[in-house]
C-alpha positions in Angstrom: 0.0 0.0 0.0 1.3 3.5 -0.9 0.2 6.3 1.4 1.0 10.0 1.4 1.0 12.0 4.6 0.8 15.8 5.1 2.0 17.8 8.1 1.4 21.5 8.9 0.9 21.8 12.6 3.4 24.6 13.0 6.3 26.1 11.0 6.8 23.1 8.7 4.8 21.9 5.7 5.8 18.4 5.1 4.8 15.6 2.7 6.0 12.0 3.0 5.3 8.9 1.0 5.3 5.4 2.6 4.9 2.0 1.1 4.4 -1.0 3.4 6.1 0.7 6.3 9.0 2.0 4.4 9.5 5.8 4.0 10.1 6.5 0.3 10.3 10.3 0.5 10.1 13.0 3.2 10.0 16.5 1.7 9.4 19.8 3.5 9.4 23.5 3.4 10.0 25.3 6.7 8.9 28.9 7.6 11.8 30.9 8.9 10.7 32.1 12.4 13.7 34.4 12.7 13.7 36.2 16.1 10.0 36.9 16.3 8.5 33.5 16.6 5.4 32.3 14.6 2.5 34.4 13.5 0.0 31.7 12.6 -1.6 33.6 9.7 1.7 34.3 8.0 2.9 30.7 8.5 -0.3 29.4 7.0 0.2 31.6 4.0 3.7 30.3 3.6 2.3 26.7 3.7 -0.3 27.4 1.1 2.3 28.9 -1.2 4.6 25.9 -0.9 2.2 23.0 -0.6 2.1 22.1 -4.3 5.8 22.3 -4.7 6.5 20.1 -1.6 3.8 17.6 -2.8 5.4 17.4 -6.2 8.9 16.9 -4.8 7.6 14.1 -2.5 6.2 12.2 -5.5 9.3 12.7 -7.5 11.6 11.6 -4.7 9.5 8.5 -4.1 9.5 7.7 -7.8 5.7 7.4 -8.0 2.8 9.2 -9.7 -0.3 10.5 -8.0 -2.3 7.6 -9.6 -0.4 5.2 -7.4 -1.5 6.8 -4.1 -3.9 4.5 -2.3 -4.5 6.6 0.8 -3.8 10.0 2.3 -3.2 11.1 5.9 -2.9 14.5 7.4 -2.2 16.0 10.8 -5.6 16.7 12.5 -3.9 18.2 15.6 -2.7 19.4 17.9 -1.3 22.6 16.4 -2.0 26.1 15.2 -5.4 26.3 13.7 -4.6 28.3 10.5 -1.5 26.1 9.9 -3.4 22.8 10.4 -6.0 23.8 7.9 -3.5 23.8 5.1 -2.6 20.1 5.3 -6.3 19.3 6.0 -7.5 21.0 2.9 -4.7 19.7 0.8 -5.4 16.1 2.0 -9.1 16.5 1.4 -8.4 17.7 -2.1 -6.1 14.9 -3.0 -8.5 12.3 -1.5 -11.4 13.6 -3.5 -9.6 13.9 -6.8 -8.0 10.4 -6.5 -11.0 8.7 -4.8 -8.9 7.3 -1.9 -9.5 7.0 1.8 -8.3 9.8 4.2 -6.9 9.4 7.7 -6.8 12.1 10.4 -3.6 11.6 12.3 -2.6 12.8 15.8 0.7 14.7 15.5 2.1 13.4 18.9 1.2 9.8 18.1 2.9 10.1 14.8 6.1 11.3 16.4 6.0 8.4 19.0 5.2 5.7 16.4 7.9 6.7 14.0 10.4 6.7 16.9 9.2 3.3 18.0 9.6 2.0 14.5 13.1 3.2 13.8 14.2 2.6 17.4 13.0 -1.0 17.2 11.0 -0.6 20.4 8.2 -3.0 21.3 6.8 -1.6 24.5 8.6 1.6 25.6 8.1 4.5 28.0 8.1 7.3 25.4 9.4 10.8 26.3 7.7 13.2 23.8 9.5 16.5 23.8 8.7 19.2 21.3 7.9 22.9 21.1 4.3 22.7 22.1 4.3 19.4 24.1 6.3 17.6 26.8 4.7 14.4 27.9 5.7 10.9 29.1 3.6 8.3 27.2 2.9 4.6 27.7 1.6 2.3 24.9 -1.7 0.7 25.9 -3.5 -2.1 24.1 -6.9 -2.1 25.9 -9.6 -1.4 24.9 -7.7 -0.6 21.7 -4.1 0.5 20.8 -3.4 4.0 22.1 -1.0 6.0 24.2 -1.8 7.0 27.7 -0.2 10.1 29.3 1.5 9.2 32.5 3.3 12.5 33.0 3.4 15.9 31.4 4.3 19.6 31.7 2.1 21.8 34.0 2.7 24.8 31.8 4.8 25.0 28.6 6.7 22.5 26.4 10.4 22.3 26.9 11.0 23.1 23.3 9.0 26.3 23.6 10.9 27.2 26.7 14.3 26.7 25.1 13.3 28.6 21.9 11.9 31.5 23.9 15.1 31.7 25.9 17.1 31.7 22.7 15.1 34.6 21.5 15.7 36.5 24.7 19.5 35.9 24.3 19.2 37.1 20.7 20.7 33.9 19.4 20.6 33.1 15.7 18.7 30.9 14.9 16.5 31.4 17.9 16.0 27.7 18.5 16.9 25.2 21.2 19.7 23.9 19.0 21.4 27.2 19.5 21.1 26.8 23.3 22.7 23.3 22.9 25.6 24.9 20.9 26.2 27.7 23.4 26.0 25.4 26.4 29.3 23.7 25.5 31.9 24.6 28.0 29.4 26.3 30.3 29.4 25.9 34.1 26.3 25.1 36.2 24.3 27.9 37.9 21.6 26.8 40.3 18.1 27.4 38.8 14.6 26.4 39.8 13.9 22.6 39.5 10.3 21.5 39.5 9.2 17.8 39.3 6.1 16.5 41.0 5.8 12.7 40.5 5.9 12.3 36.8 4.9 15.9 36.0 7.2 18.9 35.6 7.2 22.6 35.1 9.4 25.0 33.2 8.1 28.6 33.7 10.0 29.2 36.9 13.2 27.9 35.4 12.7 30.2 32.3 11.8 33.2 34.4 14.9 32.9 36.7 17.3 32.3 33.8 15.9 35.3 32.0 16.4 37.5 35.0 20.1 36.5 35.0 20.7 37.6 31.4 23.5 40.2 31.5 24.6 39.0 35.0 26.1 35.6 33.9 27.9 34.3 30.9 25.7 33.1 28.0 27.5 29.8 28.0 26.7 29.3 31.7 23.1 30.2 31.3 22.6 27.9 28.3 24.4 25.0 30.1 22.3 25.5 33.3 18.9 25.9 31.7 19.5 22.9 29.5 20.9 20.8 32.4 18.1 21.6 34.8 15.3 21.0 32.3 16.8 17.7 31.1 17.4 16.5 34.6 13.8 17.0 35.4 12.7 15.2 32.3 15.0 12.3 33.1 13.8 12.0 36.7 10.2 11.9 35.7 10.9 9.4 32.9 12.8 7.2 35.2 10.0 7.1 37.7 7.4 6.3 34.9 9.6 3.6 33.6 9.9 1.9 36.9 6.3 2.3 37.8 5.2 0.9 34.4 7.9 -1.9 34.6 9.4 -1.0 31.2 12.8 -2.0 29.8 12.7 0.3 26.8 12.9 4.1 26.7 11.9 6.0 23.6 12.4 9.7 22.8 10.7 11.7 20.1 9.8 15.2 19.0 11.9 18.2 18.0 13.9 18.2 21.3 14.8 14.6 20.7 17.5 16.0 18.3 19.4 17.2 21.3 22.4 14.9 21.9 22.8 15.9 25.5 19.3 14.8 26.4 19.7 11.5 24.6 23.0 10.9 26.5 21.4 11.6 29.8 18.5 9.2 29.1 20.8 6.5 27.9 22.9 6.7 31.1 19.7 6.6 33.2 18.5 3.6 31.3 21.7 1.7 31.8 21.3 1.8 35.5 18.1 -0.2 35.1 19.1 -2.4 32.2 16.9 -0.4 29.8 17.7 0.5 26.2 17.1 3.8 24.5 15.6 4.1 21.0 14.8 7.0 18.7 14.3 7.9 15.0 16.8 9.7 12.8 16.6 13.5 13.3 14.6 14.1 10.1 11.7 12.3 11.8 12.1 14.1 15.1 11.6 17.4 13.4 8.0 17.9 12.1 7.6 16.0 8.9 5.2 14.3 6.6 6.9 10.9 6.6 5.8 10.2 10.2 2.2 11.1 9.2 2.2 8.8 6.2 3.7 6.0 8.3 1.0 6.1 10.9 -1.8 6.8 8.4 -0.8 3.6 6.5 -0.9 1.6 9.7 -4.3 3.0 10.6 -5.7 2.3 7.1 -4.7 -1.3 7.4 -6.6 -1.4 10.7 -9.6 0.1 9.0 -9.4 3.5 10.7 -10.3 6.3 8.4 -13.1 8.9 7.9 -15.4 10.4 5.4 -13.9 13.4 3.7 -16.6 15.7 5.1 -15.9 14.5 8.6 -12.1 15.1 8.4 -11.7 18.4 10.3 -8.9 19.8 12.5 -8.6 19.7 16.3 -6.2 22.2 17.7 -6.1 20.6 21.1 -6.2 17.0 20.0 -4.9 15.0 23.0 -2.6 12.0 22.2 -4.6 9.9 24.7 -7.7 10.5 22.6 -6.2 9.0 19.4 -7.0 5.4 18.4 -4.1 3.8 16.6 -5.4 0.3 16.1 
C-alpha cells in the first residue's frame, strides 16, 4: 500500500510517502521564524504557497505518480489552527480527486510511532518533547491500541521554553539547537527545578534564567537551563519507567534531536538495564513521513473517515487518538 502524509501543525509543511512501512520520501518547506517566533496567519500563508511544490517533490523523490496513491493522511492536531487547515484542505483535495481514503492523524502519536519503528521498540516508555508538548507516554493495548499520558508539563513545552530563551538571548537561529551549541563549555548555575511525581514545570526555570541575562555568561546560562530542564525530564521518565515496569525508553519530537538529552536518558536507562531508541533526526523534526507511516498503519486497521468528517482539532490529545 502506498500512502502519502501531510503535516502542517506549526512552522513546517511536510509531505511524505510510505509503502508498506518504508518511507520512500520525506520532503518539506519550513517557515523561517527568525527572532520573532510564529504568527499563525503568516505561517499558514507560507504553507499554502509551498504546498504544491512540496507535494510534487515528494512524489518525484518517491518515484511514483499520483495515480499510485492508495490513501492520504494529514495532521488533524494538535497545532496552530490556520496552519493545520492547510494540510487538512490539501489532503481532502487529494483524497477527493483520487478517490482514496483519508486518515486524520494525531501529531504526537505520529512522532511516537515513527520513533518506536526506527528505534525497534516494542513496549517503551516514550518521552515526547517538542515545542508545544512535553509528555511521558505509555503504549496501551486495551480497549484498543493508544497512548496514555503518565506525565506531562504543567505549563509550557520544553522546546517552547528553550526557543523562547534563545530569542531573549538574541541567538541566531533562535532555537533550542542554539542553546545546545552555546551550552558547550558552560558551568552550572543553580536554577529552579520542578518535578512532581511524573509531571514537571518550566516557567519558573525560564523566568529565573531570563532574570540572569547580563549577569552571567551566556554559555553558563545555556548550560544551566538545559541541564536543569533535562534532569527534570530524566527524573520523571525514570519514575514512569519503573512504575510501568518497562525495559525500553523512547524519545521523540523536536527536542529529541538534542544529543545531551539522549545521552542523559541513555545513562539513566543503563542503571536499570533499559535500552534507548529513537528515530533519525529528520523524523524528530516535524515531517510528513511520520504522518504517512501512521496513516498507512491505521488504514490497514480500518481506521479512516469520510472526507466531510475530516476536520482539525487544535487541542487533539494524544490519549484520545485510536491507533489500532
